[in-house]
C-alpha positions as CSV (number, residue, x, y, z in Angstrom):
1,X,18.9,-122.5,98.4
2,X,22.7,-123.1,99.1
3,X,21.9,-124.9,102.4
4,X,19.2,-127.2,100.5
5,X,21.9,-128.3,98.0
6,X,24.5,-128.8,100.7
7,X,22.4,-131.1,102.5
8,X,21.3,-133.0,99.5
9,X,25.2,-133.5,98.6
10,X,25.9,-134.9,102.0
11,X,23.1,-137.4,101.6
12,X,24.5,-138.3,98.1
13,X,28.2,-138.5,99.1
14,X,26.9,-140.7,102.0
15,X,24.5,-143.0,99.9
16,X,27.5,-143.1,97.2
17,X,29.9,-144.6,99.7
18,X,27.2,-147.1,100.5
19,X,26.7,-148.0,97.1
20,X,30.6,-148.6,96.4
21,X,30.9,-150.7,99.4
22,X,29.3,-153.5,97.9
23,X,27.8,-155.1,101.1
24,X,24.1,-154.1,100.6
25,X,21.6,-156.6,99.9
26,X,20.1,-156.6,96.8
27,X,16.5,-155.3,98.2
28,X,18.5,-152.5,100.1
29,X,20.5,-151.6,96.9
30,X,17.6,-151.3,94.8
31,X,15.9,-149.0,97.6
32,X,19.0,-146.9,97.9
33,X,19.5,-146.3,94.2
34,X,15.8,-145.2,93.9
35,X,16.5,-142.6,96.8
36,X,19.8,-141.6,94.9
37,X,17.6,-140.8,91.8
38,X,14.9,-139.1,93.7
39,X,17.1,-136.8,95.7
40,X,18.8,-135.8,92.1
41,X,15.7,-135.2,90.6
42,X,14.4,-133.1,93.4
43,X,17.7,-131.2,93.2
44,X,17.3,-130.6,89.5
45,X,13.9,-129.3,90.2
46,X,14.7,-126.5,92.7
47,X,17.7,-125.5,90.7
48,X,15.4,-125.3,87.7
49,X,17.2,-127.8,85.6
50,X,15.7,-130.3,83.4
51,X,13.4,-133.1,84.7
52,X,14.7,-136.6,83.9
53,X,12.1,-139.2,83.4
54,X,12.6,-142.5,84.8
55,X,11.0,-145.9,85.3
56,X,10.2,-147.6,88.6
57,X,13.7,-148.9,88.9
58,X,15.3,-145.4,88.7
59,X,16.6,-145.8,85.1
60,X,16.2,-143.2,82.6
61,X,13.4,-143.7,80.1
62,X,14.4,-144.0,76.3
63,X,12.3,-141.7,74.3
64,X,12.9,-143.8,71.2
65,X,11.7,-147.1,73.0
66,X,8.9,-145.5,74.9
67,X,5.8,-144.3,73.7
68,X,4.4,-140.9,74.2
69,X,1.7,-141.6,76.2
70,X,3.9,-143.4,78.7
71,X,6.4,-140.7,78.8
72,X,3.6,-138.3,79.5
73,X,2.5,-140.3,82.5
74,X,5.9,-140.9,83.7
75,X,6.6,-137.2,83.5
76,X,3.4,-136.2,85.4
77,X,3.9,-138.7,88.1
78,X,7.7,-137.4,88.5
79,X,6.1,-133.9,88.6
80,X,3.6,-134.8,91.4
81,X,6.2,-136.4,93.4
82,X,8.5,-133.5,93.4
83,X,5.7,-131.1,93.9
84,X,4.5,-132.8,97.1
85,X,8.3,-133.0,98.4
86,X,8.5,-129.1,97.8
87,X,5.7,-128.6,100.0
88,X,6.7,-130.9,102.7
89,X,10.1,-129.0,102.6
90,X,8.3,-125.5,102.9
91,X,6.4,-126.7,105.9
92,X,9.6,-127.8,108.0
93,X,11.8,-125.2,106.4
94,X,11.4,-123.1,109.9
95,X,12.4,-126.1,111.9
96,X,16.2,-127.1,112.9
97,X,17.5,-129.5,110.4
98,X,19.2,-131.8,113.1
99,X,19.4,-134.6,110.5
100,X,21.4,-132.5,108.4
101,X,23.9,-131.6,111.3
102,X,24.2,-135.3,111.8
103,X,25.0,-136.2,108.2
104,X,27.7,-133.5,108.3
105,X,29.6,-135.0,111.3
106,X,29.3,-138.5,110.0
107,X,29.7,-138.0,106.3
108,X,32.5,-139.3,104.5
109,X,34.9,-136.4,104.6
110,X,38.2,-138.1,104.9
111,X,40.4,-138.7,102.0
112,X,44.1,-140.5,101.5
113,X,46.7,-138.7,99.5
114,X,49.1,-140.8,97.5
115,X,52.4,-139.7,95.9
116,X,54.0,-142.3,93.6
117,X,57.7,-141.5,93.4
118,X,59.1,-144.8,91.6
119,X,58.5,-148.1,91.1
120,X,61.5,-150.7,91.3
121,X,60.8,-154.1,89.9
122,X,62.5,-155.8,87.2
123,X,60.2,-157.0,84.6
124,X,61.5,-156.2,81.2
125,X,58.5,-155.3,79.8
126,X,55.8,-152.6,80.1
127,X,53.7,-152.9,83.2
128,X,50.2,-151.7,84.7
129,X,50.1,-150.8,88.4
130,X,46.7,-150.8,90.0
131,X,46.8,-149.1,93.4
132,X,43.7,-149.4,95.8
133,X,42.9,-149.7,99.4
134,X,42.2,-153.1,100.9
135,X,40.6,-154.5,104.1
136,X,42.5,-157.6,105.0
137,X,40.0,-158.8,107.7
138,X,37.0,-158.7,105.1
139,X,39.1,-159.7,102.4
140,X,37.5,-156.8,100.2
141,X,38.9,-153.8,98.1
142,X,37.3,-150.6,99.8
143,X,38.4,-148.1,96.9
144,X,38.4,-147.5,93.3
145,X,41.6,-148.4,91.3
146,X,44.2,-146.0,90.5
147,X,46.0,-147.0,87.3
148,X,49.8,-146.5,86.4
149,X,51.2,-147.3,83.2
150,X,54.9,-148.1,83.6
151,X,57.2,-148.5,80.8
152,X,59.9,-151.3,80.1
153,X,62.8,-148.7,80.7
154,X,61.8,-147.8,84.0
155,X,59.7,-144.7,83.6
156,X,55.9,-144.0,83.3
157,X,54.6,-144.7,79.8
158,X,53.3,-140.9,79.7
159,X,56.7,-139.2,80.6
160,X,55.1,-135.9,81.4
161,X,53.7,-137.8,84.5
162,X,57.0,-138.1,85.8
163,X,57.2,-136.8,89.4
164,X,53.4,-136.2,89.2
165,X,51.7,-139.3,89.8
166,X,49.2,-138.4,92.5
167,X,45.9,-139.6,93.4
168,X,43.4,-139.0,96.3
169,X,41.2,-141.9,97.5
170,X,38.0,-140.1,98.7
171,X,34.6,-141.1,100.3
172,X,36.6,-142.4,103.4
173,X,34.0,-142.3,106.1
174,X,34.3,-143.1,109.9
175,X,33.5,-146.6,109.4
176,X,37.0,-146.7,107.3
177,X,38.9,-145.2,110.0
178,X,37.6,-147.9,112.6
179,X,38.9,-150.6,110.5
180,X,41.7,-152.7,112.4
181,X,44.0,-152.3,109.2
182,X,43.8,-151.2,105.8
183,X,46.5,-151.8,103.2
184,X,47.6,-150.0,100.2
185,X,47.7,-152.8,97.5
186,X,49.5,-152.3,94.3
187,X,48.6,-155.2,91.6
188,X,51.2,-155.6,89.0
189,X,50.2,-156.5,85.4
190,X,52.7,-157.3,82.8
191,X,52.0,-156.3,79.3
192,X,54.0,-158.1,76.3
193,X,54.8,-161.4,75.6
194,X,53.3,-164.6,76.8
195,X,56.7,-165.9,78.0
196,X,59.4,-163.8,79.1
197,X,61.9,-166.3,78.4
198,X,61.1,-166.2,74.7
199,X,64.0,-164.9,72.7
200,X,63.2,-165.2,69.3
201,X,61.7,-162.1,68.2
202,X,59.7,-163.6,65.1
203,X,57.6,-165.5,67.8
204,X,57.0,-162.6,69.9
205,X,53.3,-162.1,71.2
206,X,52.5,-158.5,71.9
207,X,50.2,-156.7,74.4
208,X,49.2,-159.7,76.4
209,X,48.2,-158.7,79.9
210,X,49.6,-161.4,82.7
211,X,49.5,-161.0,86.3
212,X,53.0,-160.6,87.7
213,X,53.0,-159.8,91.2
214,X,51.5,-157.7,93.9
215,X,52.6,-155.6,97.1
216,X,51.1,-154.0,99.8
217,X,51.7,-151.8,103.1
């Protein structure tokens, strides 16, 4: 059972990386989402967890908006599909799973660890720093954003995070390592007044988010 779950996790990690890439056509994206939900449902079954009833697009059915008969048919259909899948697994369990070995060797197992020690930029107000990985050739961001809120006095807004601003960018596969260049980009958003030159405290606007700058290496 452990090997079954391990194989499914490798599949889900690889498919999640493809979904986050944002490069799949609409039809392939829909097909991949269905594969993901099918794999999750199958995993829940073999682990004796609750069966999630879904529609044809893989979305969870809302019991408050779906009739009892429709829920029953959807549950019956899902159960039959999973039962057939288990039979197929039982028939092939004695055969070497070369596909699993291939997924293990090509799965996104690389990560990038970033430790933010300091941020030096004269702004005069609070700022939000968004850090992400960027492909300059394809002009696209290839990771999720890491947010750091920086105070106007030159320290993190959450002072207890001082010297503890760490992030790990995961789901980096072999395709990412083969890119010609990958930049670590920091986007700076100023939070405060509309105009920094405004010196009249009575006219201050507060909490406005304004793009301030960007840097990368």
